Structure formats: structure tokens, C-alpha cells
LUMNUPA-724147 format. One record per residue (C-alpha): z, x, y; residue in three letters. Coordinates in nm, 4 decimals. Last residue first. Layout:
// residues N
<z=Z | x=X | y=Y | residu=ALA>
...
***
This chain:
// residues 196
<z=-3.9012 | x=-5.0988 | y=-5.1102 | residu=ALA>
<z=-4.1005 | x=-4.7897 | y=-5.2105 | residu=LYS>
<z=-4.1302 | x=-4.6653 | y=-4.8486 | residu=VAL>
<z=-3.7584 | x=-4.7208 | y=-4.7914 | residu=LEU>
<z=-3.6607 | x=-4.5200 | y=-5.1002 | residu=ALA>
<z=-3.8881 | x=-4.2332 | y=-4.9927 | residu=LYS>
<z=-3.7323 | x=-4.2409 | y=-4.6438 | residu=LEU>
<z=-3.3855 | x=-4.2272 | y=-4.7981 | residu=ALA>
<z=-3.4837 | x=-3.9285 | y=-5.0129 | residu=LEU>
<z=-3.6175 | x=-3.7337 | y=-4.7090 | residu=ARG>
<z=-3.3148 | x=-3.8207 | y=-4.4953 | residu=ILE>
<z=-3.0784 | x=-3.7223 | y=-4.7738 | residu=GLY>
<z=-3.2563 | x=-3.3933 | y=-4.8378 | residu=ASP>
<z=-3.2177 | x=-3.2958 | y=-4.4710 | residu=GLU>
<z=-2.8522 | x=-3.4052 | y=-4.4639 | residu=LEU>
<z=-2.7397 | x=-3.2542 | y=-4.7926 | residu=LYS>
<z=-2.6786 | x=-3.4785 | y=-5.0919 | residu=THR>
<z=-2.3327 | x=-3.4241 | y=-5.2427 | residu=GLY>
<z=-2.3006 | x=-3.7781 | y=-5.3750 | residu=ALA>
<z=-2.6332 | x=-3.9307 | y=-5.4849 | residu=PRO>
<z=-2.8327 | x=-4.1383 | y=-5.2343 | residu=LEU>
<z=-2.9001 | x=-4.5071 | y=-5.3081 | residu=THR>
<z=-2.6301 | x=-4.6223 | y=-5.0644 | residu=LYS>
<z=-2.8144 | x=-4.4454 | y=-4.7805 | residu=VAL>
<z=-3.1248 | x=-4.6598 | y=-4.8372 | residu=ALA>
<z=-2.9270 | x=-4.9855 | y=-4.8286 | residu=ALA>
<z=-2.7489 | x=-4.8816 | y=-4.5085 | residu=SER>
<z=-3.0769 | x=-4.7909 | y=-4.3366 | residu=ALA>
<z=-3.2478 | x=-5.1156 | y=-4.4366 | residu=GLU>
<z=-2.9555 | x=-5.3311 | y=-4.3222 | residu=LYS>
<z=-2.9090 | x=-5.1424 | y=-3.9958 | residu=ASP>
<z=-3.2774 | x=-5.1711 | y=-3.8947 | residu=ASN>
<z=-3.5372 | x=-4.8988 | y=-3.9410 | residu=TYR>
<z=-3.6989 | x=-4.7632 | y=-3.6238 | residu=GLY>
<z=-3.6958 | x=-4.3869 | y=-3.6744 | residu=LEU>
<z=-3.3797 | x=-4.3607 | y=-3.4655 | residu=ALA>
<z=-3.2129 | x=-4.6047 | y=-3.7051 | residu=LEU>
<z=-3.3118 | x=-4.3802 | y=-3.9959 | residu=LEU>
<z=-3.1686 | x=-4.0745 | y=-3.8180 | residu=ALA>
<z=-2.8457 | x=-4.2582 | y=-3.7403 | residu=HIS>
<z=-2.8109 | x=-4.3619 | y=-4.1077 | residu=THR>
<z=-2.8661 | x=-4.0024 | y=-4.2183 | residu=ILE>
<z=-2.6037 | x=-3.8866 | y=-3.9686 | residu=ASP>
<z=-2.3610 | x=-4.1509 | y=-4.0980 | residu=ALA>
<z=-2.4258 | x=-4.0350 | y=-4.4560 | residu=SER>
<z=-2.3653 | x=-3.6766 | y=-4.3414 | residu=ALA>
<z=-2.0270 | x=-3.7869 | y=-4.1982 | residu=ASP>
<z=-1.7965 | x=-3.5736 | y=-4.4110 | residu=ASN>
<z=-1.4375 | x=-3.6782 | y=-4.4818 | residu=GLY>
<z=-1.5243 | x=-3.7892 | y=-4.8340 | residu=ALA>
<z=-1.8407 | x=-3.6155 | y=-4.9402 | residu=GLN>
<z=-2.2065 | x=-3.6109 | y=-4.8419 | residu=MET>
<z=-2.3112 | x=-3.2461 | y=-4.8184 | residu=PRO>
<z=-2.3653 | x=-3.1065 | y=-4.4717 | residu=LEU>
<z=-2.6705 | x=-2.8875 | y=-4.4373 | residu=ALA>
<z=-2.8499 | x=-2.9453 | y=-4.1095 | residu=ALA>
<z=-2.5764 | x=-3.0370 | y=-3.8658 | residu=PRO>
<z=-2.7141 | x=-3.2517 | y=-3.5848 | residu=SER>
<z=-2.8221 | x=-3.1107 | y=-3.2495 | residu=ASP>
<z=-3.1773 | x=-3.0089 | y=-3.3408 | residu=SER>
<z=-3.2368 | x=-3.3422 | y=-3.5157 | residu=ALA>
<z=-3.1614 | x=-3.5376 | y=-3.1995 | residu=ALA>
<z=-3.0045 | x=-3.8685 | y=-3.2978 | residu=VAL>
<z=-3.1561 | x=-4.1743 | y=-3.1372 | residu=GLY>
<z=-3.1724 | x=-4.3888 | y=-2.8276 | residu=LEU>
<z=-3.4819 | x=-4.5580 | y=-2.6835 | residu=LYS>
<z=-3.5388 | x=-4.8321 | y=-2.9432 | residu=GLY>
<z=-3.3193 | x=-5.0837 | y=-2.7635 | residu=ARG>
<z=-3.1972 | x=-4.9254 | y=-2.4399 | residu=LEU>
<z=-3.3035 | x=-5.2014 | y=-2.1953 | residu=GLU>
<z=-3.1875 | x=-5.5031 | y=-2.3975 | residu=LEU>
<z=-2.8728 | x=-5.3433 | y=-2.5361 | residu=ILE>
<z=-2.7696 | x=-5.2109 | y=-2.1950 | residu=LEU>
<z=-2.8448 | x=-5.5528 | y=-2.0371 | residu=ARG>
<z=-2.6190 | x=-5.7216 | y=-2.2946 | residu=GLU>
<z=-2.3414 | x=-5.4731 | y=-2.2182 | residu=ALA>
<z=-2.3885 | x=-5.5360 | y=-1.8452 | residu=THR>
<z=-2.3547 | x=-5.9110 | y=-1.9034 | residu=LYS>
<z=-2.0435 | x=-5.8695 | y=-2.1206 | residu=LYS>
<z=-1.8662 | x=-5.6385 | y=-1.8795 | residu=GLY>
<z=-1.8841 | x=-5.2633 | y=-1.8492 | residu=ILE>
<z=-1.6637 | x=-5.0884 | y=-1.5918 | residu=GLY>
<z=-1.4310 | x=-4.9368 | y=-1.8524 | residu=PRO>
<z=-1.6003 | x=-4.9371 | y=-2.1953 | residu=VAL>
<z=-1.4659 | x=-5.2167 | y=-2.4162 | residu=LYS>
<z=-1.7725 | x=-5.4297 | y=-2.3357 | residu=SER>
<z=-1.9908 | x=-5.1876 | y=-2.5357 | residu=LEU>
<z=-1.7963 | x=-5.2590 | y=-2.8544 | residu=ARG>
<z=-1.8022 | x=-5.6367 | y=-2.8003 | residu=ALA>
<z=-2.1758 | x=-5.6380 | y=-2.7229 | residu=VAL>
<z=-2.2587 | x=-5.4758 | y=-3.0595 | residu=ASN>
<z=-2.6359 | x=-5.5238 | y=-3.0704 | residu=GLU>
<z=-2.6434 | x=-5.3160 | y=-3.3916 | residu=GLY>
<z=-2.9080 | x=-5.0827 | y=-3.2474 | residu=ALA>
<z=-2.7190 | x=-5.0658 | y=-2.9165 | residu=VAL>
<z=-2.3825 | x=-4.9986 | y=-3.0822 | residu=ALA>
<z=-2.5433 | x=-4.7456 | y=-3.3177 | residu=LEU>
<z=-2.7094 | x=-4.5574 | y=-3.0305 | residu=ALA>
<z=-2.3800 | x=-4.5628 | y=-2.8376 | residu=LEU>
<z=-2.1945 | x=-4.4207 | y=-3.1374 | residu=GLU>
<z=-2.4576 | x=-4.1456 | y=-3.1709 | residu=ASP>
<z=-2.4362 | x=-4.0495 | y=-2.8021 | residu=ALA>
<z=-2.0568 | x=-4.0393 | y=-2.8322 | residu=SER>
<z=-1.8705 | x=-4.3383 | y=-2.6957 | residu=LEU>
<z=-1.5859 | x=-4.3709 | y=-2.4427 | residu=SER>
<z=-1.6595 | x=-4.0664 | y=-2.2267 | residu=SER>
<z=-2.0325 | x=-4.1298 | y=-2.2677 | residu=LEU>
<z=-1.9881 | x=-4.4804 | y=-2.1245 | residu=ILE>
<z=-1.7682 | x=-4.3555 | y=-1.8408 | residu=ALA>
<z=-2.0229 | x=-4.0832 | y=-1.7577 | residu=LEU>
<z=-2.2980 | x=-4.3481 | y=-1.7417 | residu=ALA>
<z=-2.0718 | x=-4.5609 | y=-1.5181 | residu=ILE>
<z=-2.0284 | x=-4.2731 | y=-1.2709 | residu=LYS>
<z=-2.3953 | x=-4.1683 | y=-1.2880 | residu=ALA>
<z=-2.5253 | x=-4.5132 | y=-1.2006 | residu=GLY>
<z=-2.5976 | x=-4.8144 | y=-1.4181 | residu=ILE>
<z=-2.7102 | x=-5.1329 | y=-1.2380 | residu=GLY>
<z=-3.0615 | x=-5.1261 | y=-1.3799 | residu=SER>
<z=-3.0826 | x=-4.9041 | y=-1.6883 | residu=VAL>
<z=-3.2726 | x=-4.5811 | y=-1.6134 | residu=LYS>
<z=-2.9457 | x=-4.3901 | y=-1.5619 | residu=LEU>
<z=-2.8474 | x=-4.4741 | y=-1.9206 | residu=LEU>
<z=-3.1646 | x=-4.3080 | y=-2.0527 | residu=GLN>
<z=-3.0759 | x=-3.9906 | y=-1.8625 | residu=ARG>
<z=-2.7227 | x=-3.9926 | y=-2.0033 | residu=PHE>
<z=-2.8662 | x=-4.0364 | y=-2.3555 | residu=THR>
<z=-3.0941 | x=-3.7372 | y=-2.2937 | residu=GLU>
<z=-2.7941 | x=-3.5298 | y=-2.1832 | residu=ARG>
<z=-2.5965 | x=-3.6291 | y=-2.4942 | residu=GLU>
<z=-2.8892 | x=-3.5444 | y=-2.7194 | residu=ALA>
<z=-2.9302 | x=-3.2073 | y=-2.5485 | residu=ARG>
<z=-2.5743 | x=-3.1191 | y=-2.6418 | residu=SER>
<z=-2.2447 | x=-3.0177 | y=-2.4772 | residu=ALA>
<z=-2.3285 | x=-3.1965 | y=-2.1524 | residu=PHE>
<z=-2.3033 | x=-3.1111 | y=-1.7831 | residu=GLY>
<z=-2.3745 | x=-3.3213 | y=-1.4749 | residu=TYR>
<z=-2.4671 | x=-3.1400 | y=-1.1537 | residu=LEU>
<z=-2.4846 | x=-3.2994 | y=-0.8108 | residu=LEU>
<z=-2.6617 | x=-3.1728 | y=-0.4980 | residu=LEU>
<z=-2.5362 | x=-3.3769 | y=-0.2052 | residu=ALA>
<z=-2.6086 | x=-3.5620 | y=0.1205 | residu=ASP>
<z=-2.9762 | x=-3.6514 | y=0.0878 | residu=GLU>
<z=-2.9465 | x=-3.6619 | y=-0.2879 | residu=ARG>
<z=-3.0559 | x=-3.4177 | y=-0.5547 | residu=VAL>
<z=-2.9363 | x=-3.4993 | y=-0.9048 | residu=VAL>
<z=-2.9309 | x=-3.2272 | y=-1.1711 | residu=GLN>
<z=-2.8797 | x=-3.2941 | y=-1.5421 | residu=HIS>
<z=-2.7422 | x=-2.9865 | y=-1.7141 | residu=ILE>
<z=-2.7103 | x=-2.8730 | y=-2.0744 | residu=HIS>
<z=-2.3919 | x=-2.6663 | y=-2.0874 | residu=LEU>
<z=-2.3188 | x=-2.3191 | y=-2.2213 | residu=THR>
<z=-1.9631 | x=-2.1822 | y=-2.2380 | residu=VAL>
<z=-1.7898 | x=-1.8460 | y=-2.2300 | residu=ALA>
<z=-1.4097 | x=-1.8377 | y=-2.2231 | residu=GLU>
<z=-1.1826 | x=-1.8081 | y=-1.9171 | residu=GLY>
<z=-1.0407 | x=-2.1586 | y=-1.9517 | residu=VAL>
<z=-1.0246 | x=-2.2543 | y=-2.3198 | residu=ALA>
<z=-1.3378 | x=-2.3753 | y=-2.5000 | residu=PRO>
<z=-1.5049 | x=-2.7088 | y=-2.4265 | residu=LEU>
<z=-1.5732 | x=-2.9543 | y=-2.7107 | residu=GLN>
<z=-1.3281 | x=-3.2259 | y=-2.6036 | residu=TYR>
<z=-1.4588 | x=-3.1940 | y=-2.2481 | residu=PHE>
<z=-1.8100 | x=-3.2827 | y=-2.3687 | residu=THR>
<z=-1.7002 | x=-3.6162 | y=-2.5178 | residu=THR>
<z=-1.4888 | x=-3.6608 | y=-2.2037 | residu=MET>
<z=-1.8015 | x=-3.6866 | y=-1.9894 | residu=PRO>
<z=-1.8961 | x=-3.3999 | y=-1.7569 | residu=ALA>
<z=-1.9071 | x=-3.3347 | y=-1.3832 | residu=ASP>
<z=-2.0120 | x=-2.9833 | y=-1.2807 | residu=VAL>
<z=-1.9042 | x=-2.7625 | y=-0.9918 | residu=GLU>
<z=-2.0955 | x=-2.4348 | y=-1.0134 | residu=TYR>
<z=-1.9215 | x=-2.1113 | y=-0.9142 | residu=GLY>
<z=-2.1593 | x=-1.8201 | y=-0.8511 | residu=VAL>
<z=-2.0393 | x=-1.4778 | y=-0.9658 | residu=GLY>
<z=-2.2761 | x=-1.4374 | y=-1.2590 | residu=GLN>
<z=-2.2418 | x=-1.8009 | y=-1.3654 | residu=VAL>
<z=-1.8827 | x=-1.9143 | y=-1.3093 | residu=ASP>
<z=-1.8374 | x=-2.2763 | y=-1.4236 | residu=LEU>
<z=-1.6004 | x=-2.5183 | y=-1.2559 | residu=LEU>
<z=-1.5196 | x=-2.8446 | y=-1.4309 | residu=LEU>
<z=-1.4824 | x=-3.2003 | y=-1.3129 | residu=HIS>
<z=-1.4232 | x=-3.5182 | y=-1.5179 | residu=PRO>
<z=-1.1626 | x=-3.4044 | y=-1.6021 | residu=PRO>
<z=-0.9993 | x=-3.1013 | y=-1.4360 | residu=LEU>
<z=-1.1101 | x=-2.7974 | y=-1.6361 | residu=LYS>
<z=-1.1387 | x=-2.4800 | y=-1.4300 | residu=GLU>
<z=-1.2957 | x=-2.1317 | y=-1.4592 | residu=LEU>
<z=-1.5251 | x=-2.1639 | y=-1.7630 | residu=LEU>
<z=-1.7366 | x=-1.8512 | y=-1.7910 | residu=ARG>
<z=-2.1146 | x=-1.8713 | y=-1.7910 | residu=GLY>
<z=-2.4219 | x=-2.0402 | y=-1.9268 | residu=SER>
<z=-2.5961 | x=-2.3142 | y=-1.7304 | residu=LEU>
<z=-2.8879 | x=-2.5288 | y=-1.8440 | residu=ARG>
<z=-3.1528 | x=-2.7525 | y=-1.6888 | residu=GLY>
<z=-3.1313 | x=-2.6650 | y=-1.3184 | residu=ILE>
<z=-3.4355 | x=-2.7944 | y=-1.1356 | residu=MET>
***
């Protein structure tokens, strides 16, 4: 199975891209959240790949991060969600935004995704609850909490991924001093939650 491709970006035609890996051109479909992070055509790029083998095709889906690929894989496990809809979801919401929408049971937010109605949004929440989270290896490790910086959001995501609810996570993050780095913030928030 192909799990990662590194090469030169030859074409960008959303949702398709063409990646040259040592002379072999791989056609890869990717969500818009990945397209926004791609370099210019001709530059080097590495993508995390999800491969699908069908009777009539070999399909590759590329993602900028492991967390995004894992979210895509979780989406494919939801009944009624195929690769096309999963790409649409990840084009509308980042992996972290989707995790927050599911954890917060935000049916309205999920229903805004093209191809997702109220019933499908409810099924997404039901089947994905507790399965989505922020991957520590893909999140910035030393961002101080300041205006314009989302370290507090990353800390909240991490707490939600650990099983705390929105109310608990928000209360713990509010206790953190300004300028707290991500790793320290998570540790301090967990201490605050244990004492509560």
C-alpha cells in the first residue's frame, strides 16, 4: 500500500493534482484544506496518502498531515459516506474543526457542507463521537497564547481528544496565564481538570 509520496508538483487542478515521483506521475485527489497548503507548481511536496483499490481503478487521496488522513479514514467508516463526500467535508472543515463540530454536536455547522443534510450530519456525530482528535505530532509545539495565535484552541482540541467535554475544556483553558506554550498549557490544563 502507498502511504506517502514525495516528489515534484506538476499540476494543481482542484480536487486533482499530479505529483512526479522519480519520473512516475501519480494522480492524487486532495481536499481544499490540503490545496491551500501546497507549494507552487514545480516545487517539492510530500503528501500522506490513502490508497483505494477497486476492481476498475487504483485511487490515491493525498493529505498535508497525518491527522487529516486519519480523519478521512474515519469518515469513510461512516455509513453513507464515500470518498467524494469525505473530500467535500475536509474541503469545508479542517480536521480540527470537524472534531470540534462532532464533539459539540453542531448539526448546523455540519449541514452547511455540500452534500450533507441534517440526517447525515446527525449520523456523522453519532458514528464519529470520540473517534476524532488532534494529532500531537501535527500540531505546533511551542506557540505562546497571544492574540492572533490559536494555541488556546489547540489546547482545547487536545483536551476534547482526551475525552473532556467542551465546558470542562473551556474552563481549564481560561485558567491558563497569557503566553503559555502549547505543551505547558496542556499539562497545566490537565492539572486544573484533575483538581476540579
